[in-house]
PDB file of N, CA, C and O in Angstrom, chain B, residues numbered from 101:
ATOM      1  N   MET B 101     -18.879 -22.406   6.300  1.00  0.00           N
ATOM      2  CA  MET B 101     -17.945 -23.497   6.510  1.00  0.00           C
ATOM      3  C   MET B 101     -18.628 -24.536   7.394  1.00  0.00           C
ATOM      4  O   MET B 101     -19.310 -24.186   8.357  1.00  0.00           O
ATOM      5  N   ALA B 102     -18.449 -25.790   7.071  1.00  0.00           N
ATOM      6  CA  ALA B 102     -19.044 -26.872   7.851  1.00  0.00           C
ATOM      7  C   ALA B 102     -18.347 -26.981   9.202  1.00  0.00           C
ATOM      8  O   ALA B 102     -17.148 -26.724   9.302  1.00  0.00           O
ATOM      9  N   PRO B 103     -19.087 -27.358  10.237  1.00  0.00           N
ATOM     10  CA  PRO B 103     -18.461 -27.491  11.556  1.00  0.00           C
ATOM     11  C   PRO B 103     -17.412 -28.600  11.576  1.00  0.00           C
ATOM     12  O   PRO B 103     -17.555 -29.612  10.890  1.00  0.00           O
ATOM     13  N   VAL B 104     -16.374 -28.403  12.357  1.00  0.00           N
ATOM     14  CA  VAL B 104     -15.314 -29.411  12.501  1.00  0.00           C
ATOM     15  C   VAL B 104     -15.371 -29.985  13.914  1.00  0.00           C
ATOM     16  O   VAL B 104     -15.930 -29.379  14.828  1.00  0.00           O
ATOM     17  N   THR B 105     -14.788 -31.147  14.065  1.00  0.00           N
ATOM     18  CA  THR B 105     -14.728 -31.770  15.393  1.00  0.00           C
ATOM     19  C   THR B 105     -13.483 -31.278  16.124  1.00  0.00           C
ATOM     20  O   THR B 105     -12.586 -30.693  15.518  1.00  0.00           O
ATOM     21  N   LEU B 106     -13.440 -31.518  17.414  1.00  0.00           N
ATOM     22  CA  LEU B 106     -12.256 -31.130  18.191  1.00  0.00           C
ATOM     23  C   LEU B 106     -11.023 -31.914  17.747  1.00  0.00           C
ATOM     24  O   LEU B 106      -9.909 -31.392  17.790  1.00  0.00           O
ATOM     25  N   THR B 107     -11.210 -33.149  17.327  1.00  0.00           N
ATOM     26  CA  THR B 107     -10.072 -33.948  16.852  1.00  0.00           C
ATOM     27  C   THR B 107      -9.450 -33.317  15.615  1.00  0.00           C
ATOM     28  O   THR B 107      -8.228 -33.220  15.506  1.00  0.00           O
ATOM     29  N   THR B 108     -10.299 -32.889  14.684  1.00  0.00           N
ATOM     30  CA  THR B 108      -9.795 -32.213  13.484  1.00  0.00           C
ATOM     31  C   THR B 108      -9.134 -30.899  13.851  1.00  0.00           C
ATOM     32  O   THR B 108      -8.073 -30.566  13.323  1.00  0.00           O
ATOM     33  N   LEU B 109      -9.756 -30.151  14.755  1.00  0.00           N
ATOM     34  CA  LEU B 109      -9.175 -28.884  15.198  1.00  0.00           C
ATOM     35  C   LEU B 109      -7.813 -29.098  15.839  1.00  0.00           C
ATOM     36  O   LEU B 109      -6.882 -28.334  15.584  1.00  0.00           O
ATOM     37  N   ARG B 110      -7.686 -30.128  16.668  1.00  0.00           N
ATOM     38  CA  ARG B 110      -6.425 -30.410  17.339  1.00  0.00           C
ATOM     39  C   ARG B 110      -5.324 -30.714  16.321  1.00  0.00           C
ATOM     40  O   ARG B 110      -4.186 -30.274  16.485  1.00  0.00           O
ATOM     41  N   SER B 111      -5.661 -31.464  15.276  1.00  0.00           N
ATOM     42  CA  SER B 111      -4.638 -31.855  14.314  1.00  0.00           C
ATOM     43  C   SER B 111      -4.252 -30.719  13.357  1.00  0.00           C
ATOM     44  O   SER B 111      -3.144 -30.713  12.821  1.00  0.00           O
ATOM     45  N   LYS B 112      -5.165 -29.757  13.140  1.00  0.00           N
ATOM     46  CA  LYS B 112      -4.889 -28.680  12.192  1.00  0.00           C
ATOM     47  C   LYS B 112      -5.066 -27.299  12.823  1.00  0.00           C
ATOM     48  O   LYS B 112      -5.454 -26.350  12.142  1.00  0.00           O
ATOM     49  N   LEU B 113      -4.789 -27.185  14.101  1.00  0.00           N
ATOM     50  CA  LEU B 113      -5.067 -25.950  14.842  1.00  0.00           C
ATOM     51  C   LEU B 113      -4.423 -24.720  14.209  1.00  0.00           C
ATOM     52  O   LEU B 113      -5.115 -23.741  13.929  1.00  0.00           O
ATOM     53  N   PHE B 114      -3.129 -24.752  13.983  1.00  0.00           N
ATOM     54  CA  PHE B 114      -2.430 -23.571  13.481  1.00  0.00           C
ATOM     55  C   PHE B 114      -2.895 -23.208  12.076  1.00  0.00           C
ATOM     56  O   PHE B 114      -3.050 -22.030  11.754  1.00  0.00           O
ATOM     57  N   GLU B 115      -3.115 -24.216  11.246  1.00  0.00           N
ATOM     58  CA  GLU B 115      -3.596 -23.988   9.880  1.00  0.00           C
ATOM     59  C   GLU B 115      -4.982 -23.327   9.897  1.00  0.00           C
ATOM     60  O   GLU B 115      -5.235 -22.385   9.147  1.00  0.00           O
ATOM     61  N   MET B 116      -5.867 -23.827  10.752  1.00  0.00           N
ATOM     62  CA  MET B 116      -7.223 -23.286  10.820  1.00  0.00           C
ATOM     63  C   MET B 116      -7.246 -21.879  11.399  1.00  0.00           C
ATOM     64  O   MET B 116      -8.010 -21.037  10.927  1.00  0.00           O
ATOM     65  N   VAL B 117      -6.433 -21.608  12.403  1.00  0.00           N
ATOM     66  CA  VAL B 117      -6.373 -20.260  12.983  1.00  0.00           C
ATOM     67  C   VAL B 117      -5.818 -19.277  11.955  1.00  0.00           C
ATOM     68  O   VAL B 117      -6.318 -18.158  11.841  1.00  0.00           O
ATOM     69  N   ASP B 118      -4.798 -19.677  11.210  1.00  0.00           N
ATOM     70  CA  ASP B 118      -4.264 -18.807  10.158  1.00  0.00           C
ATOM     71  C   ASP B 118      -5.329 -18.517   9.102  1.00  0.00           C
ATOM     72  O   ASP B 118      -5.406 -17.400   8.589  1.00  0.00           O
ATOM     73  N   GLN B 119      -6.142 -19.507   8.778  1.00  0.00           N
ATOM     74  CA  GLN B 119      -7.208 -19.313   7.801  1.00  0.00           C
ATOM     75  C   GLN B 119      -8.257 -18.327   8.325  1.00  0.00           C
ATOM     76  O   GLN B 119      -8.766 -17.503   7.564  1.00  0.00           O
ATOM     77  N   ILE B 120      -8.576 -18.405   9.595  1.00  0.00           N
ATOM     78  CA  ILE B 120      -9.522 -17.457  10.194  1.00  0.00           C
ATOM     79  C   ILE B 120      -8.959 -16.043  10.125  1.00  0.00           C
ATOM     80  O   ILE B 120      -9.690 -15.098   9.826  1.00  0.00           O
ATOM     81  N   ILE B 121      -7.681 -15.894  10.395  1.00  0.00           N
ATOM     82  CA  ILE B 121      -7.045 -14.574  10.377  1.00  0.00           C
ATOM     83  C   ILE B 121      -7.036 -13.993   8.967  1.00  0.00           C
ATOM     84  O   ILE B 121      -7.318 -12.807   8.796  1.00  0.00           O
ATOM     85  N   THR B 122      -6.719 -14.797   7.953  1.00  0.00           N
ATOM     86  CA  THR B 122      -6.622 -14.272   6.590  1.00  0.00           C
ATOM     87  C   THR B 122      -7.971 -14.029   5.945  1.00  0.00           C
ATOM     88  O   THR B 122      -8.128 -13.052   5.213  1.00  0.00           O
ATOM     89  N   THR B 123      -8.951 -14.890   6.194  1.00  0.00           N
ATOM     90  CA  THR B 123     -10.248 -14.739   5.532  1.00  0.00           C
ATOM     91  C   THR B 123     -11.252 -13.952   6.359  1.00  0.00           C
ATOM     92  O   THR B 123     -12.146 -13.315   5.800  1.00  0.00           O
ATOM     93  N   GLY B 124     -11.121 -13.985   7.679  1.00  0.00           N
ATOM     94  CA  GLY B 124     -12.095 -13.329   8.540  1.00  0.00           C
ATOM     95  C   GLY B 124     -13.346 -14.162   8.765  1.00  0.00           C
ATOM     96  O   GLY B 124     -14.268 -13.718   9.449  1.00  0.00           O
ATOM     97  N   ILE B 125     -13.395 -15.369   8.197  1.00  0.00           N
ATOM     98  CA  ILE B 125     -14.556 -16.246   8.350  1.00  0.00           C
ATOM     99  C   ILE B 125     -14.383 -17.063   9.620  1.00  0.00           C
ATOM    100  O   ILE B 125     -13.367 -17.740   9.779  1.00  0.00           O
ATOM    101  N   PRO B 126     -15.361 -17.014  10.534  1.00  0.00           N
ATOM    102  CA  PRO B 126     -15.232 -17.767  11.784  1.00  0.00           C
ATOM    103  C   PRO B 126     -15.277 -19.275  11.555  1.00  0.00           C
ATOM    104  O   PRO B 126     -15.847 -19.753  10.574  1.00  0.00           O
ATOM    105  N   LEU B 127     -14.676 -20.002  12.465  1.00  0.00           N
ATOM    106  CA  LEU B 127     -14.654 -21.465  12.415  1.00  0.00           C
ATOM    107  C   LEU B 127     -15.700 -21.985  13.385  1.00  0.00           C
ATOM    108  O   LEU B 127     -15.796 -21.522  14.522  1.00  0.00           O
ATOM    109  N   GLU B 128     -16.476 -22.947  12.929  1.00  0.00           N
ATOM    110  CA  GLU B 128     -17.510 -23.542  13.772  1.00  0.00           C
ATOM    111  C   GLU B 128     -17.041 -24.926  14.214  1.00  0.00           C
ATOM    112  O   GLU B 128     -16.605 -25.743  13.403  1.00  0.00           O
ATOM    113  N   ILE B 129     -17.141 -25.166  15.519  1.00  0.00           N
ATOM    114  CA  ILE B 129     -16.715 -26.433  16.117  1.00  0.00           C
ATOM    115  C   ILE B 129     -17.947 -27.107  16.712  1.00  0.00           C
ATOM    116  O   ILE B 129     -18.791 -26.457  17.328  1.00  0.00           O
ATOM    117  N   GLU B 130     -18.031 -28.401  16.521  1.00  0.00           N
ATOM    118  CA  GLU B 130     -19.143 -29.137  17.106  1.00  0.00           C
ATOM    119  C   GLU B 130     -18.601 -30.119  18.143  1.00  0.00           C
ATOM    120  O   GLU B 130     -17.662 -30.871  17.882  1.00  0.00           O
ATOM    121  N   ARG B 131     -19.222 -30.092  19.332  1.00  0.00           N
ATOM    122  CA  ARG B 131     -18.793 -30.969  20.435  1.00  0.00           C
ATOM    123  C   ARG B 131     -20.021 -31.359  21.240  1.00  0.00           C
ATOM    124  O   ARG B 131     -20.691 -30.497  21.809  1.00  0.00           O
ATOM    125  N   ARG B 132     -20.320 -32.641  21.291  1.00  0.00           N
ATOM    126  CA  ARG B 132     -21.452 -33.176  22.052  1.00  0.00           C
ATOM    127  C   ARG B 132     -22.775 -32.484  21.715  1.00  0.00           C
ATOM    128  O   ARG B 132     -23.570 -32.172  22.601  1.00  0.00           O
ATOM    129  N   GLY B 133     -22.993 -32.252  20.423  1.00  0.00           N
ATOM    130  CA  GLY B 133     -24.237 -31.639  19.974  1.00  0.00           C
ATOM    131  C   GLY B 133     -24.303 -30.136  20.121  1.00  0.00           C
ATOM    132  O   GLY B 133     -25.307 -29.527  19.752  1.00  0.00           O
ATOM    133  N   LYS B 134     -23.258 -29.524  20.651  1.00  0.00           N
ATOM    134  CA  LYS B 134     -23.201 -28.059  20.820  1.00  0.00           C
ATOM    135  C   LYS B 134     -22.256 -27.488  19.778  1.00  0.00           C
ATOM    136  O   LYS B 134     -21.301 -28.143  19.361  1.00  0.00           O
ATOM    137  N   ARG B 135     -22.531 -26.271  19.367  1.00  0.00           N
ATOM    138  CA  ARG B 135     -21.671 -25.613  18.375  1.00  0.00           C
ATOM    139  C   ARG B 135     -21.028 -24.378  18.978  1.00  0.00           C
ATOM    140  O   ARG B 135     -21.664 -23.608  19.697  1.00  0.00           O
ATOM    141  N   LEU B 136     -19.757 -24.209  18.668  1.00  0.00           N
ATOM    142  CA  LEU B 136     -18.981 -23.061  19.150  1.00  0.00           C
ATOM    143  C   LEU B 136     -18.357 -22.367  17.947  1.00  0.00           C
ATOM    144  O   LEU B 136     -18.212 -22.966  16.881  1.00  0.00           O
ATOM    145  N   HIS B 137     -17.988 -21.101  18.122  1.00  0.00           N
ATOM    146  CA  HIS B 137     -17.308 -20.340  17.079  1.00  0.00           C
ATOM    147  C   HIS B 137     -15.965 -19.838  17.569  1.00  0.00           C
ATOM    148  O   HIS B 137     -15.821 -19.413  18.716  1.00  0.00           O
ATOM    149  N   ILE B 138     -14.977 -19.894  16.674  1.00  0.00           N
ATOM    150  CA  ILE B 138     -13.710 -19.191  16.885  1.00  0.00           C
ATOM    151  C   ILE B 138     -13.703 -18.090  15.839  1.00  0.00           C
ATOM    152  O   ILE B 138     -13.757 -18.369  14.641  1.00  0.00           O
ATOM    153  N   ALA B 139     -13.638 -16.831  16.286  1.00  0.00           N
ATOM    154  CA  ALA B 139     -13.731 -15.707  15.357  1.00  0.00           C
ATOM    155  C   ALA B 139     -12.759 -14.613  15.763  1.00  0.00           C
ATOM    156  O   ALA B 139     -12.311 -14.550  16.907  1.00  0.00           O
ATOM    157  N   LEU B 140     -12.445 -13.757  14.808  1.00  0.00           N
ATOM    158  CA  LEU B 140     -11.607 -12.599  15.074  1.00  0.00           C
ATOM    159  C   LEU B 140     -12.351 -11.608  15.961  1.00  0.00           C
ATOM    160  O   LEU B 140     -13.567 -11.453  15.844  1.00  0.00           O
ATOM    161  N   VAL B 141     -11.630 -10.947  16.834  1.00  0.00           N
ATOM    162  CA  VAL B 141     -12.240  -9.908  17.654  1.00  0.00           C
ATOM    163  C   VAL B 141     -12.483  -8.673  16.791  1.00  0.00           C
ATOM    164  O   VAL B 141     -13.564  -8.087  16.843  1.00  0.00           O
ATOM    165  N   GLU B 142     -11.481  -8.267  15.990  1.00  0.00           N
ATOM    166  CA  GLU B 142     -11.658  -7.151  15.071  1.00  0.00           C
ATOM    167  C   GLU B 142     -12.206  -7.725  13.779  1.00  0.00           C
ATOM    168  O   GLU B 142     -11.685  -8.711  13.259  1.00  0.00           O
ATOM    169  N   LYS B 143     -13.246  -7.111  13.269  1.00  0.00           N
ATOM    170  CA  LYS B 143     -13.799  -7.582  12.006  1.00  0.00           C
ATOM    171  C   LYS B 143     -12.963  -7.035  10.868  1.00  0.00           C
ATOM    172  O   LYS B 143     -12.561  -5.871  10.884  1.00  0.00           O
ATOM    173  N   LYS B 144     -12.706  -7.867   9.892  1.00  0.00           N
ATOM    174  CA  LYS B 144     -11.948  -7.474   8.723  1.00  0.00           C
ATOM    175  C   LYS B 144     -12.889  -6.763   7.752  1.00  0.00           C
ATOM    176  O   LYS B 144     -14.040  -7.170   7.593  1.00  0.00           O
ATOM    177  N   ALA B 145     -12.410  -5.717   7.112  1.00  0.00           N
ATOM    178  CA  ALA B 145     -13.227  -4.998   6.144  1.00  0.00           C
ATOM    179  C   ALA B 145     -13.609  -5.924   4.994  1.00  0.00           C
ATOM    180  O   ALA B 145     -12.798  -6.734   4.545  1.00  0.00           O
ATOM    181  N   LYS B 146     -14.831  -5.802   4.528  1.00  0.00           N
ATOM    182  CA  LYS B 146     -15.320  -6.675   3.460  1.00  0.00           C
ATOM    183  C   LYS B 146     -14.506  -6.514   2.179  1.00  0.00           C
ATOM    184  O   LYS B 146     -14.318  -7.477   1.434  1.00  0.00           O
ATOM    185  N   LEU B 147     -14.032  -5.320   1.927  1.00  0.00           N
ATOM    186  CA  LEU B 147     -13.290  -5.066   0.692  1.00  0.00           C
ATOM    187  C   LEU B 147     -11.807  -5.412   0.806  1.00  0.00           C
ATOM    188  O   LEU B 147     -11.073  -5.304  -0.176  1.00  0.00           O
ATOM    189  N   ALA B 148     -11.363  -5.823   1.980  1.00  0.00           N
ATOM    190  CA  ALA B 148      -9.944  -6.110   2.180  1.00  0.00           C
ATOM    191  C   ALA B 148      -9.478  -7.331   1.387  1.00  0.00           C
ATOM    192  O   ALA B 148      -8.288  -7.452   1.095  1.00  0.00           O
ATOM    193  N   ASN B 149     -10.391  -8.232   1.037  1.00  0.00           N
ATOM    194  CA  ASN B 149     -10.009  -9.433   0.289  1.00  0.00           C
ATOM    195  C   ASN B 149      -9.950  -9.218  -1.217  1.00  0.00           C
ATOM    196  O   ASN B 149      -9.564 -10.123  -1.956  1.00  0.00           O
ATOM    197  N   LEU B 150     -10.329  -8.026  -1.680  1.00  0.00           N
ATOM    198  CA  LEU B 150     -10.292  -7.774  -3.118  1.00  0.00           C
ATOM    199  C   LEU B 150      -8.857  -7.717  -3.618  1.00  0.00           C
ATOM    200  O   LEU B 150      -7.967  -7.182  -2.956  1.00  0.00           O
ATOM    201  N   LYS B 151      -8.657  -8.276  -4.794  1.00  0.00           N
ATOM    202  CA  LYS B 151      -7.336  -8.238  -5.420  1.00  0.00           C
ATOM    203  C   LYS B 151      -7.337  -7.147  -6.483  1.00  0.00           C
ATOM    204  O   LYS B 151      -8.341  -6.933  -7.163  1.00  0.00           O
ATOM    205  N   ALA B 152      -6.221  -6.468  -6.620  1.00  0.00           N
ATOM    206  CA  ALA B 152      -6.112  -5.419  -7.627  1.00  0.00           C
ATOM    207  C   ALA B 152      -6.255  -6.020  -9.020  1.00  0.00           C
ATOM    208  O   ALA B 152      -5.679  -7.068  -9.312  1.00  0.00           O
ATOM    209  N   GLN B 153      -7.021  -5.358  -9.871  1.00  0.00           N
ATOM    210  CA  GLN B 153      -7.260  -5.821 -11.229  1.00  0.00           C
ATOM    211  C   GLN B 153      -6.667  -4.817 -12.204  1.00  0.00           C
ATOM    212  O   GLN B 153      -6.854  -3.610 -12.049  1.00  0.00           O
ATOM    213  N   ASP B 154      -5.961  -5.306 -13.199  1.00  0.00           N
ATOM    214  CA  ASP B 154      -5.430  -4.454 -14.248  1.00  0.00           C
ATOM    215  C   ASP B 154      -6.407  -4.531 -15.414  1.00  0.00           C
ATOM    216  O   ASP B 154      -6.282  -5.391 -16.286  1.00  0.00           O
ATOM    217  N   CYS B 155      -7.379  -3.627 -15.422  1.00  0.00           N
ATOM    218  CA  CYS B 155      -8.451  -3.750 -16.403  1.00  0.00           C
ATOM    219  C   CYS B 155      -8.454  -2.628 -17.442  1.00  0.00           C
ATOM    220  O   CYS B 155      -9.332  -2.608 -18.305  1.00  0.00           O
ATOM    221  N   ILE B 156      -7.517  -1.710 -17.389  1.00  0.00           N
ATOM    222  CA  ILE B 156      -7.439  -0.655 -18.388  1.00  0.00           C
ATOM    223  C   ILE B 156      -6.471  -1.109 -19.469  1.00  0.00           C
ATOM    224  O   ILE B 156      -5.300  -1.381 -19.204  1.00  0.00           O
ATOM    225  N   VAL B 157      -6.982  -1.186 -20.693  1.00  0.00           N
ATOM    226  CA  VAL B 157      -6.141  -1.582 -21.821  1.00  0.00           C
ATOM    227  C   VAL B 157      -5.621  -0.297 -22.459  1.00  0.00           C
ATOM    228  O   VAL B 157      -6.412   0.528 -22.917  1.00  0.00           O
ATOM    229  N   GLY B 158      -4.340  -0.124 -22.493  1.00  0.00           N
ATOM    230  CA  GLY B 158      -3.751   1.075 -23.071  1.00  0.00           C
ATOM    231  C   GLY B 158      -3.201   1.992 -21.992  1.00  0.00           C
ATOM    232  O   GLY B 158      -2.928   1.562 -20.871  1.00  0.00           O
ATOM    233  N   ASP B 159      -3.044   3.242 -22.342  1.00  0.00           N
ATOM    234  CA  ASP B 159      -2.472   4.233 -21.446  1.00  0.00           C
ATOM    235  C   ASP B 159      -3.582   4.885 -20.614  1.00  0.00           C
ATOM    236  O   ASP B 159      -4.491   5.483 -21.190  1.00  0.00           O
ATOM    237  N   PRO B 160      -3.539   4.790 -19.273  1.00  0.00           N
ATOM    238  CA  PRO B 160      -4.587   5.386 -18.447  1.00  0.00           C
ATOM    239  C   PRO B 160      -4.677   6.903 -18.594  1.00  0.00           C
ATOM    240  O   PRO B 160      -5.744   7.476 -18.373  1.00  0.00           O
ATOM    241  N   ASP B 161      -3.580   7.564 -18.961  1.00  0.00           N
ATOM    242  CA  ASP B 161      -3.594   9.017 -19.122  1.00  0.00           C
ATOM    243  C   ASP B 161      -4.481   9.445 -20.297  1.00  0.00           C
ATOM    244  O   ASP B 161      -4.964  10.576 -20.330  1.00  0.00           O
ATOM    245  N   ASP B 162      -4.694   8.544 -21.257  1.00  0.00           N
ATOM    246  CA  ASP B 162      -5.569   8.870 -22.380  1.00  0.00           C
ATOM    247  C   ASP B 162      -7.019   9.036 -21.938  1.00  0.00           C
ATOM    248  O   ASP B 162      -7.803   9.669 -22.646  1.00  0.00           O
ATOM    249  N   LEU B 163      -7.393   8.486 -20.793  1.00  0.00           N
ATOM    250  CA  LEU B 163      -8.766   8.589 -20.307  1.00  0.00           C
ATOM    251  C   LEU B 163      -9.080   9.963 -19.727  1.00  0.00           C
ATOM    252  O   LEU B 163     -10.247  10.332 -19.596  1.00  0.00           O
ATOM    253  N   ILE B 164      -8.041  10.722 -19.379  1.00  0.00           N
ATOM    254  CA  ILE B 164      -8.251  12.039 -18.778  1.00  0.00           C
ATOM    255  C   ILE B 164      -8.899  12.991 -19.764  1.00  0.00           C
ATOM    256  O   ILE B 164      -9.793  13.751 -19.392  1.00  0.00           O
ATOM    257  N   HIS B 165      -8.468  12.962 -21.007  1.00  0.00           N
ATOM    258  CA  HIS B 165      -8.983  13.882 -22.036  1.00  0.00           C
ATOM    259  C   HIS B 165      -9.859  13.136 -23.034  1.00  0.00           C
ATOM    260  O   HIS B 165      -9.822  13.424 -24.230  1.00  0.00           O
ATOM    261  N   LEU B 166     -10.625  12.204 -22.563  1.00  0.00           N
ATOM    262  CA  LEU B 166     -11.485  11.400 -23.415  1.00  0.00           C
ATOM    263  C   LEU B 166     -12.667  12.240 -23.885  1.00  0.00           C
ATOM    264  O   LEU B 166     -13.367  12.846 -23.074  1.00  0.00           O
ATOM    265  N   GLU B 167     -12.884  12.274 -25.194  1.00  0.00           N
ATOM    266  CA  GLU B 167     -14.016  13.008 -25.748  1.00  0.00           C
ATOM    267  C   GLU B 167     -15.081  12.008 -26.169  1.00  0.00           C
ATOM    268  O   GLU B 167     -14.804  11.023 -26.853  1.00  0.00           O
ATOM    269  N   VAL B 168     -16.288  12.284 -25.746  1.00  0.00           N
ATOM    270  CA  VAL B 168     -17.396  11.397 -26.038  1.00  0.00           C
ATOM    271  C   VAL B 168     -18.361  12.122 -26.953  1.00  0.00           C
ATOM    272  O   VAL B 168     -18.592  13.320 -26.788  1.00  0.00           O
ATOM    273  N   ALA B 169     -18.927  11.414 -27.914  1.00  0.00           N
ATOM    274  CA  ALA B 169     -19.882  12.019 -28.839  1.00  0.00           C
ATOM    275  C   ALA B 169     -21.115  12.483 -28.076  1.00  0.00           C
ATOM    276  O   ALA B 169     -21.478  11.876 -27.068  1.00  0.00           O
ATOM    277  N   PRO B 170     -21.764  13.547 -28.535  1.00  0.00           N
ATOM    278  CA  PRO B 170     -22.962  14.032 -27.848  1.00  0.00           C
ATOM    279  C   PRO B 170     -24.083  12.993 -27.888  1.00  0.00           C
ATOM    280  O   PRO B 170     -24.160  12.165 -28.797  1.00  0.00           O
ATOM    281  N   TRP B 171     -24.935  13.062 -26.890  1.00  0.00           N
ATOM    282  CA  TRP B 171     -26.040  12.120 -26.761  1.00  0.00           C
ATOM    283  C   TRP B 171     -27.082  12.390 -27.844  1.00  0.00           C
ATOM    284  O   TRP B 171     -27.466  13.532 -28.094  1.00  0.00           O
ATOM    285  N   GLN B 172     -27.528  11.307 -28.478  1.00  0.00           N
ATOM    286  CA  GLN B 172     -28.602  11.439 -29.478  1.00  0.00           C
ATOM    287  C   GLN B 172     -29.740  10.557 -29.002  1.00  0.00           C
ATOM    288  O   GLN B 172     -29.583   9.351 -28.807  1.00  0.00           O
ATOM    289  N   ASN B 173     -30.874  11.181 -28.823  1.00  0.00           N
ATOM    290  CA  ASN B 173     -32.028  10.455 -28.316  1.00  0.00           C
ATOM    291  C   ASN B 173     -32.867   9.983 -29.504  1.00  0.00           C
ATOM    292  O   ASN B 173     -33.650  10.751 -30.062  1.00  0.00           O
ATOM    293  N   ASP B 174     -32.700   8.722 -29.883  1.00  0.00           N
ATOM    294  CA  ASP B 174     -33.495   8.151 -30.958  1.00  0.00           C
ATOM    295  C   ASP B 174     -34.862   7.760 -30.444  1.00  0.00           C
ATOM    296  O   ASP B 174     -34.976   7.080 -29.424  1.00  0.00           O
ATOM    297  N   GLN B 175     -35.873   8.176 -31.124  1.00  0.00           N
ATOM    298  CA  GLN B 175     -37.242   7.821 -30.735  1.00  0.00           C
ATOM    299  C   GLN B 175     -37.727   6.701 -31.661  1.00  0.00           C
ATOM    300  O   GLN B 175     -38.536   6.936 -32.559  1.00  0.00           O
ATOM    301  N   ARG B 176     -37.243   5.522 -31.442  1.00  0.00           N
ATOM    302  CA  ARG B 176     -37.660   4.389 -32.270  1.00  0.00           C
ATOM    303  C   ARG B 176     -38.839   3.691 -31.597  1.00  0.00           C
ATOM    304  O   ARG B 176     -38.872   3.519 -30.378  1.00  0.00           O
ATOM    305  N   VAL B 177     -39.774   3.309 -32.398  1.00  0.00           N
ATOM    306  CA  VAL B 177     -40.958   2.647 -31.873  1.00  0.00           C
ATOM    307  C   VAL B 177     -41.017   1.216 -32.331  1.00  0.00           C
ATOM    308  O   VAL B 177     -41.952   0.494 -31.985  1.00  0.00           O
TER     309      VAL B 177
END
């Protein structure tokens, strides 16, 4: 994330803090050539932002007794 100025931070403080809490990405502030970070004390798990995906087409119970053909090793040259 690009650094923000204190003026921008002042005008959007609550919005930016909420964004830090939900994403876990620290905010960088620039003031008089110096850079500061606002970050969560507890780190959020990397996988916490994943959304559940419905990727099984059909009945999931059918996968329990799935029969697969035996492996055939073709020696093609």
